[in-house]
C-alpha positions in Angstrom: 15.5 9.8 196.5 13.3 6.8 195.7 11.0 9.2 193.8 13.9 10.4 191.7 15.1 6.9 191.0 11.6 5.8 190.1 11.3 8.7 187.6 14.7 7.9 186.1 13.5 4.2 185.7 10.3 5.3 184.1 12.2 7.6 181.7 14.5 4.8 180.7 11.6 2.5 180.0 9.8 5.1 177.9 12.9 5.8 175.9 13.3 2.0 175.3 9.7 1.7 174.2 10.2 4.6 171.7 13.3 2.9 170.3 11.4 -0.3 169.9 8.6 1.5 168.1 11.0 3.2 165.7 12.7 -0.1 164.9 9.3 -1.6 164.2 8.2 1.3 162.0 11.5 1.1 160.0 11.0 -2.6 159.4 7.5 -2.1 158.3 8.1 0.5 155.5 11.2 -1.2 154.0 10.1 -3.2 150.8 11.3 -6.7 150.6 14.4 -7.3 148.5 12.7 -10.0 146.4 10.0 -7.5 145.3 12.6 -5.0 144.2 14.3 -7.6 142.0 11.0 -8.5 140.4 10.3 -4.9 139.6 13.8 -4.3 138.1 13.5 -7.5 136.0 10.1 -6.4 134.6 11.4 -2.9 133.8 14.5 -4.4 132.0 12.2 -6.7 129.9 10.0 -3.8 129.0 13.0 -1.7 128.0 14.5 -4.4 125.8 11.2 -5.1 124.1 10.6 -1.4 123.3 14.2 -1.0 122.0 13.8 -4.1 119.8 10.4 -2.8 118.5 11.8 0.6 117.7 14.8 -0.9 116.0 12.7 -3.1 113.7 10.5 -0.1 112.8 13.6 1.9 112.1 15.0 -0.7 109.8 11.7 -1.0 107.9 11.5 2.8 107.6 15.0 3.1 106.3 14.4 0.2 103.8 11.2 2.0 102.6 13.2 5.2 102.1 15.9 3.4 100.1 13.3 1.7 97.9 11.4 4.9 97.3 14.4 6.4 95.7 15.5 3.3 93.8 15.8 3.5 90.1 12.9 1.7 88.3 10.5 2.0 85.4 8.2 3.7 87.8 10.6 6.1 89.6 12.8 6.7 86.6 16.5 6.3 86.0 19.5 8.6 86.2 19.7 8.5 82.4 16.1 9.6 81.9 15.3 13.2 81.0 14.6 14.7 84.4 11.5 16.8 83.6 9.8 13.8 82.1 10.1 11.6 85.2 7.2 13.2 87.0 5.0 12.1 84.0 5.8 8.5 84.4 2.9 6.2 85.3 2.7 2.5 84.9 -0.2 0.7 83.3 -0.9 -3.0 82.4 -1.6 -3.1 78.6 -2.8 -6.0 76.5 -0.9 -6.2 73.2 -2.8 -6.4 69.9 -2.1 -7.2 66.3 -1.5 -10.9 66.9 -1.7 -13.7 64.4 -4.9 -15.8 64.5 -6.2 -18.8 62.5 -9.7 -18.8 60.9 -12.0 -21.8 60.4 -10.6 -22.4 56.9 -7.0 -22.6 58.3 -5.9 -19.2 57.0 -3.8 -16.9 59.1 -5.0 -13.3 59.8 -4.2 -10.6 62.3 -6.6 -8.9 64.6 -7.6 -5.3 64.1 -5.5 -3.8 66.9 -3.2 -1.1 65.7 -4.5 -1.3 62.1 -4.2 2.5 61.7 -0.4 2.2 61.7 0.0 -0.6 59.1 -1.1 -1.5 55.6 -0.7 0.2 52.2 0.6 3.8 52.5 -1.7 6.7 52.4 -2.6 10.0 54.2 -4.5 8.2 57.0 -1.5 5.9 57.9 0.9 8.9 57.7 -1.3 10.9 59.9 -1.5 8.1 62.5 2.3 7.9 62.6 2.7 11.7 62.8 0.8 11.7 66.1 3.5 9.4 67.5 6.5 11.3 66.3 6.9 14.2 68.8 10.6 13.8 68.1 12.2 17.1 69.0 11.7 19.0 72.3 12.8 22.5 73.4 13.4 23.0 77.1 14.7 26.2 78.8 17.3 26.5 81.5 14.6 26.8 84.2 13.3 23.3 83.4 16.6 21.3 83.0 20.3 21.7 83.0 21.8 20.2 79.8 24.6 22.7 79.2 27.4 21.2 77.3 25.6 18.0 76.5 23.2 19.2 73.8 22.8 22.0 71.3 21.2 25.3 72.2 19.3 27.4 69.7 21.0 30.7 69.1 17.7 32.6 68.9 16.3 31.5 72.3 19.1 29.6 74.1 16.6 26.7 74.6 18.1 23.2 74.7 17.3 21.2 71.6 16.6 17.7 73.0 14.0 14.9 73.0 13.4 11.4 74.5 14.6 8.3 72.8 11.3 6.6 72.5 10.6 9.0 69.6 13.9 8.2 67.9 12.9 4.5 68.0 9.5 5.3 66.6 11.0 7.5 63.9 13.3 4.6 62.9 10.4 2.1 62.9 8.4 4.5 60.7 11.4 4.8 58.3 11.5 1.0 57.9 7.8 1.0 57.2 8.2 3.6 54.6 11.1 1.6 53.0 8.6 -1.1 52.2 6.9 1.4 49.8 9.8 3.4 48.3 7.8 4.2 45.1 5.2 6.0 47.3 7.7 7.8 49.6 9.8 9.2 46.8 10.6 12.3 48.8 12.5 10.1 51.2 13.8 7.4 48.8 14.3 9.4 45.7 16.1 6.6 43.9 13.9 3.5 44.7 15.3 1.4 41.8 18.9 1.7 43.1 19.2 -0.4 46.3 22.9 0.3 46.5 22.3 4.0 47.1 24.6 4.7 50.0 22.4 7.1 51.9 19.4 4.8 51.6 21.2 1.8 52.9 23.0 3.5 55.7 19.9 5.2 57.0 18.0 1.9 57.2 21.0 0.1 58.8 21.2 2.8 61.4 17.5 2.4 62.2 17.7 -1.4 62.4 20.5 -1.2 64.8 18.9 1.5 67.0 15.6 -0.5 67.3 17.6 -3.7 68.1 19.5 -1.9 70.9 16.3 -0.3 72.3 14.5 -3.7 72.4 17.5 -5.3 74.1 17.9 -2.4 76.5 14.4 -2.6 77.8 14.3 -6.4 77.7 10.6 -7.1 78.3 10.3 -10.1 80.6 6.7 -10.9 79.9 6.4 -14.6 79.4 5.5 -15.9 75.9 2.4 -18.0 75.7 1.4 -20.5 73.1 -1.8 -22.3 72.1 -2.5 -25.4 70.1 -4.9 -25.0 67.1 -5.2 -28.3 65.2 -1.6 -29.3 64.5 -0.3 -25.7 64.8 1.3 -24.2 67.9 0.5 -20.5 67.7 2.1 -17.7 69.7 -0.4 -15.7 71.7 0.6 -12.1 71.5 -2.5 -10.7 73.2 -0.7 -11.0 76.6 -0.5 -8.4 79.3 2.6 -6.2 79.7 3.6 -3.7 82.3 4.3 -0.4 80.4 5.0 3.2 81.0 1.9 5.2 80.0 2.9 6.4 76.6 -0.2 8.6 76.2 0.7 10.5 79.3 4.3 10.9 78.3 3.3 11.9 74.8 0.9 14.5 76.0 3.7 16.1 78.0 6.2 15.9 75.1 3.8 17.5 72.6 3.5 20.5 74.9 7.3 20.9 74.7 7.6 20.1 71.0 10.1 22.3 69.0 8.4 25.0 67.1 10.5 25.1 64.0 8.4 27.9 62.5 9.9 30.2 65.2 13.5 29.2 64.5 15.0 31.5 61.8 18.3 29.7 61.6 16.5 26.5 60.7 14.0 28.1 58.3 16.6 29.9 56.3 18.7 26.6 55.9 21.8 27.8 57.8 21.2 25.0 60.3 20.1 21.4 59.3 19.0 18.5 61.4 20.4 15.0 60.8 18.9 12.2 62.8 
């Protein structure tokens, strides 16, 4: 009997020791509440920081996307002839042809652009001819202009151009008007200044050039220099320009080949610009 009681007592003590060990083990593996809070706080700060960073990067990316498609001299405008836009390239160009003062106090101009000015002759006319790629032919695979411009009956090509050539054409006409006796094929009544066609053509050109200059509104600052008692405008300043040579090269490759247009050659269609 005492042996049985002793065994029961021993079993109870062993069970109690096991319970104590389990409680000790549970207490040992449970992380402190304070440490949990620190980890959660750190994870929250990291999450907020990453979200803020990605948000800022997203804003900059979106702004860059908007700016990349923004109309400008470099990217082109909605009113530009679409196939010509990819030929746009900006350059910084120093203007020439300014007025200078020599040692004797006489005014003169530098030699820049001399091939376009001066008394009329074949050389001057040829120089201007290289600038006047006025008329262009584009097919329907290159651009959609249906309903907005004339299409040649022979080919169906759009008869178009870019306005820089119209402005240059008008400027050349004003140059020619200084020498009506030489350009008789254009001004066939040079002694009659009231000739209606003569006056209206020049008035049209003056107005067109005026509007073109105002439209593009070059914001390059004017600079002046003092020479003796004369304040002289410095025209040899730098301007940001579209690369005309690049655009002109593309336009010349699209120039209208009038020799292939029967309706123009036989006089049934005439061009008035």
